[in-house]
C-alpha positions in Angstrom: -21.9 -12.7 39.2 -18.2 -13.8 38.3 -16.4 -16.9 40.2 -14.7 -16.0 43.4 -11.4 -16.2 41.9 -9.4 -14.4 39.2 -7.0 -15.5 36.5 -4.3 -13.8 34.8 -3.7 -14.1 31.1 -1.6 -12.4 28.3 -0.9 -11.8 24.6 2.8 -11.5 23.2 3.3 -7.8 23.7 4.9 -8.2 27.2 4.7 -11.7 28.7 7.4 -11.1 31.1 5.7 -8.2 32.7 2.5 -10.4 33.0 4.4 -13.4 34.6 6.0 -10.7 37.3 2.3 -9.3 37.9 1.5 -13.2 38.3 4.3 -13.7 40.8 3.4 -10.3 42.8 0.0 -12.0 43.3 1.3 -15.4 44.2 -0.4 -17.4 41.2 0.3 -18.3 37.8 -0.6 -17.0 34.3 -3.5 -18.9 32.9 -2.8 -21.0 29.5 -3.8 -19.9 25.8 -2.3 -20.1 22.4 -2.0 -16.9 20.8 0.1 -16.8 17.4 0.1 -15.9 13.9 -0.6 -18.0 10.8 1.8 -17.7 7.7 -1.0 -15.3 6.3 -0.7 -13.1 9.2 -4.0 -13.8 10.5 -4.1 -14.1 14.3 -5.3 -17.3 16.4 -6.4 -17.5 19.7 -7.6 -20.4 21.8 -8.0 -20.3 25.6 -6.8 -23.7 27.0 -8.6 -23.2 30.5 -12.2 -23.2 31.8 -12.9 -19.5 32.3 -16.8 -19.7 32.6 -17.7 -16.8 35.2 -14.3 -16.3 36.2 -12.8 -12.7 36.5 -10.2 -12.4 33.8 -7.4 -9.8 33.6 -5.9 -9.8 30.4 -2.6 -8.1 30.3 -1.7 -6.6 26.9 0.1 -3.2 26.5 -0.4 -2.1 22.8 3.3 -1.7 22.2 5.8 -2.9 19.2 4.3 -4.5 17.0 1.6 -1.9 17.9 -1.0 -2.8 15.5 -0.6 -6.6 16.2 -0.8 -6.1 19.7 -4.0 -4.3 19.2 -5.6 -7.2 17.3 -4.5 -9.7 19.9 -5.7 -7.9 22.4 -9.1 -7.4 20.7 -9.1 -11.0 19.6 -8.5 -12.4 23.0 -11.2 -10.4 24.6 -13.4 -12.0 21.9 -12.3 -15.1 22.6 -12.9 -14.8 26.5 -16.2 -13.3 25.8 -17.4 -16.3 24.0 -15.6 -18.7 26.5 -18.5 -17.1 29.0 -16.1 -15.3 31.2 -17.7 -13.5 34.1 -15.9 -10.3 33.6 -13.2 -9.0 31.2 -10.6 -6.3 32.4 -8.2 -5.4 29.6 -4.9 -4.3 31.4 -3.3 -2.1 29.1 0.0 -0.7 30.8 0.6 1.3 27.6 -2.0 2.9 25.4 -0.6 3.3 21.7 -2.4 6.2 19.6 -2.6 8.4 22.7 -1.4 11.3 20.8 -4.2 11.1 18.5 -6.8 12.4 21.1 -7.9 15.3 19.3 -8.7 16.9 16.1 -5.9 19.5 15.7 -5.8 19.6 11.8 -8.3 19.3 9.2 -9.7 16.1 8.1 -7.8 13.8 10.7 -9.2 11.0 12.8 -9.3 10.7 16.7 -7.5 7.3 16.5 -7.3 7.1 20.5 -11.4 7.2 20.6 -11.5 4.5 17.7 -9.1 2.0 19.8 -11.3 2.8 23.0 -14.6 2.0 20.9 -12.7 -1.2 19.7 -11.8 -2.5 22.9 -15.3 -1.8 24.2 -17.0 -3.7 21.4 -14.8 -6.6 21.4 -16.4 -7.2 25.0 -14.1 -5.6 27.8 -16.1 -4.8 31.0 -13.5 -2.4 32.4 -9.9 -1.0 31.6 -6.9 -0.8 33.6 -4.1 1.6 32.2 -1.3 3.4 33.1 -0.3 7.2 32.5 -2.2 8.0 29.5 -0.9 10.7 27.2 -3.9 12.9 28.1 -6.5 12.2 30.9 -9.6 12.9 28.8 -8.9 9.5 26.6 -10.5 8.1 29.9 -13.7 9.8 28.7 -13.3 7.8 25.1 -14.6 4.8 26.8 -18.1 3.9 27.9 -17.0 1.2 30.4 -15.1 2.1 33.8 -11.6 3.0 33.5 -8.7 2.9 36.1 -5.8 5.0 35.2 -2.7 4.3 37.3 0.3 6.3 37.5 4.1 5.6 38.1 5.0 9.1 39.4 5.0 7.9 43.2 7.4 5.4 42.3 9.7 7.3 40.3 9.7 10.4 42.6 10.6 7.8 45.5 13.5 6.6 43.2 14.7 10.0 43.0 14.2 10.9 46.8 16.6 7.7 47.7 19.3 9.4 45.5 19.5 12.2 47.9 20.2 15.1 45.2 20.8 18.5 46.1 19.2 21.8 44.7 16.8 19.9 42.4 14.2 21.3 39.9 11.8 19.1 38.1 11.3 20.1 34.3 8.5 18.8 32.1 6.3 20.2 29.1 2.8 21.7 29.5 1.1 18.5 28.3 2.4 16.6 31.5 2.4 19.7 33.8 -0.4 18.3 36.2 1.7 14.9 37.0 4.9 16.7 37.0 3.5 18.8 39.9 2.8 16.0 41.7 6.2 14.5 41.2 7.9 17.9 42.3 5.5 18.0 45.4 6.6 14.7 46.3 10.5 15.1 46.2 9.9 18.9 47.5 11.4 20.6 44.4 10.2 23.8 42.3 8.9 23.0 38.7 10.1 24.4 35.5 8.1 24.1 32.4 9.3 23.7 28.7 7.3 25.5 26.2 7.6 23.8 22.8 5.9 23.5 19.6 5.8 20.2 17.3 6.6 21.0 13.7 3.9 19.7 11.7 3.7 15.6 12.2 7.1 15.1 12.6 8.7 13.3 15.5 10.5 16.6 16.7 9.7 19.8 18.3 10.9 23.4 18.2 11.6 24.3 21.8 10.4 27.9 22.5 11.1 28.7 26.2 12.2 27.6 29.7 9.9 28.7 32.2 11.5 28.8 35.8 14.7 29.3 37.5 17.2 26.2 36.6 20.6 27.7 36.7 23.1 25.9 38.9 20.4 23.1 39.7 20.2 19.4 39.2 17.5 19.1 36.4 14.8 16.1 36.6 12.9 15.7 33.1 9.7 14.2 33.7 7.4 13.0 31.1 4.9 10.1 30.3 6.7 8.6 27.3 10.1 8.6 25.6 9.5 7.8 22.0 12.3 8.8 19.4 13.8 11.1 22.4 14.0 14.1 19.9 12.1 16.2 22.3 14.1 15.2 25.1 17.2 15.7 23.7 16.3 19.3 22.7 15.2 20.0 26.4 18.7 18.6 27.6 20.4 21.1 25.1 18.2 23.7 26.4 18.8 23.2 30.1 22.5 23.1 29.3 22.3 26.3 27.6 20.5 27.7 31.0 23.4 26.7 33.0 22.1 23.2 34.6 24.6 21.2 36.3 23.3 17.7 36.1 20.5 16.3 34.1 18.3 13.1 34.9 15.3 12.1 33.1 12.4 9.7 33.9 9.4 8.6 32.1 6.8 5.9 32.3 6.8 4.3 29.1 10.2 3.9 27.4 9.1 3.1 23.7 12.6 4.2 22.4 11.7 4.1 18.7 14.8 4.5 16.2 16.8 6.6 16.6 16.1 7.0 20.5 18.7 4.9 21.8 21.5 6.5 19.7 20.2 9.9 20.8 20.2 8.6 24.3 23.5 7.4 24.2 25.3 10.4 22.9 23.4 13.0 25.3 24.6 14.2 28.5 22.0 12.6 30.3 23.5 11.2 33.7 20.6 8.7 34.1 17.2 7.8 32.4 14.6 6.0 34.5 11.8 3.9 32.9 9.4 1.5 33.9 8.7 -2.0 32.3 5.1 -1.1 31.1 6.6 -1.8 27.7 9.4 -4.3 27.2 13.2 -3.0 26.9 15.0 -5.6 24.3 18.7 -5.9 25.3 19.8 -3.9 22.3 18.4 -1.0 23.9 19.6 -1.4 27.4 22.1 1.1 27.6 24.4 1.4 31.1 22.6 4.9 31.6 18.9 3.5 31.6 17.3 2.0 34.9 14.1 0.2 34.7 11.6 -0.1 37.6 9.0 -2.6 37.6 5.3 -1.8 37.6 4.1 -5.4 38.3 3.5 -4.7 42.1 1.5 -1.5 41.3 -0.7 -3.2 38.5 -0.9 -6.5 40.7 -2.1 -4.5 43.7 -4.8 -2.7 41.5 -5.9 -6.3 40.1 -6.4 -7.2 43.6 -8.3 -4.4 44.7 -10.5 -4.5 41.5 -11.2 -7.8 42.0 -12.2 -7.5 45.7 -14.2 -4.1 45.2 -11.8 -2.0 47.0 -10.4 1.5 46.2 -7.7 1.8 43.8 -7.4 5.2 44.1 -6.3 5.1 47.7 -3.0 3.8 46.3 -2.3 7.4 45.4 -4.0 9.1 48.4 -4.1 7.5 51.6 -1.4 4.8 50.8 1.1 6.8 49.0 3.8 5.5 50.9 3.0 1.9 50.2 2.8 2.9 46.3 6.4 4.4 46.8 8.0 1.3 48.3 6.9 -0.9 45.5 9.7 0.2 43.3 11.8 -1.7 45.8 10.4 -5.1 44.7 12.0 -6.9 41.6 10.8 -10.5 40.9 10.2 -11.5 44.6 13.5 -9.6 45.7 13.9 -6.6 47.9 16.1 -4.0 46.1 18.6 -2.2 48.0 19.1 1.5 47.5 22.3 0.9 45.4 20.4 -1.2 43.1 21.3 -4.8 44.6 18.7 -7.0 46.0 18.1 -8.7 49.1 15.3 -11.3 50.1 11.7 -10.2 49.5 10.0 -8.7 52.3 7.0 -6.8 53.2 6.6 -3.2 53.3 7.4 -1.5 56.5 4.9 -2.2 59.1 3.8 -5.5 57.8 7.0 -7.5 58.3 6.0 -9.0 61.8 6.3 -12.6 60.6 9.5 -15.1 60.3 8.6 -15.7 56.7 10.3 -12.3 55.6 13.5 -14.6 54.2 11.1 -16.7 52.2 10.0 -14.7 48.9 7.3 -17.6 48.2 5.7 -17.6 51.7 5.7 -13.8 51.6 3.9 -13.7 48.2 1.2 -16.0 49.4 0.9 -14.0 52.8 1.0 -10.7 51.4 -0.9 -10.9 48.2 -3.5 -13.9 49.0 -6.5 -13.5 46.8 -8.3 -16.7 47.5 
């Protein structure tokens, strides 16, 4: 049995997201040293006593991907050898997710390899978000909780009050895009595409569905080089779409994505902070929503043994409201902020003007 408290730790992949999650939970991140020696070997030292504690290690496997993966594995091993009670690898972005099947002769299934490495390192469970394909959950022999940002992203567009909307996606993301379309009460159109070899570009085939004269919202799990996205934009323009928006959970934005997005006719691109966005990539047309409340709520529920799935079924409205939180502040619909407050129905206390008191009251876990 693990101790009655949990601790949040992080590597170097996305420390700001980890700090936001800790603030949502009304706690602070644990202390650890994680750095590279001159010979590129990674050193980890946990600076707190973690014996029998419930540990949540936040480390998306984003740029630099291989270094982030090794940090994750070495930190898991360090916690295991420090006698942590339970280790949950919180991986908001799961790299190598596209390598989830043997679609060519003599190629690896790297997504399965990474899953095996995380398990062997000593993780007891995994918390992740919008995997490239759902079957990656089955690559693990430990429990996996997969969150989705679809509800938060849909709420963002509901608040924009767009008229005559159509949701556009490719076949790989069709199931979750259908949920997105149902949440905003809009029809769904599918892009049929074919990827050319192992290149980061796709040849578009057909737009399946009625899009002419509508406002299109392109939905996907990840924007990498933005090659496919810009091809979809061109195809929709040829079909007579009036305005085009795009949203995705993971804004990887590898070169030359930023230039492509800047030159495209996309009105707005909405991403989450599952992957950190450097200042040089922050275009004026990019909006970032924080997934810290969603991950924080899932962490609290995992620790307490409560349902995580309820966030996306019986408590969908609460999940949608989470997008309004930003670092202890409540966002207005116009992008501004106001003092943090509880979701509707819970704000029956005078502490709603005090974000610190609010965090302790709403997310208390001791």
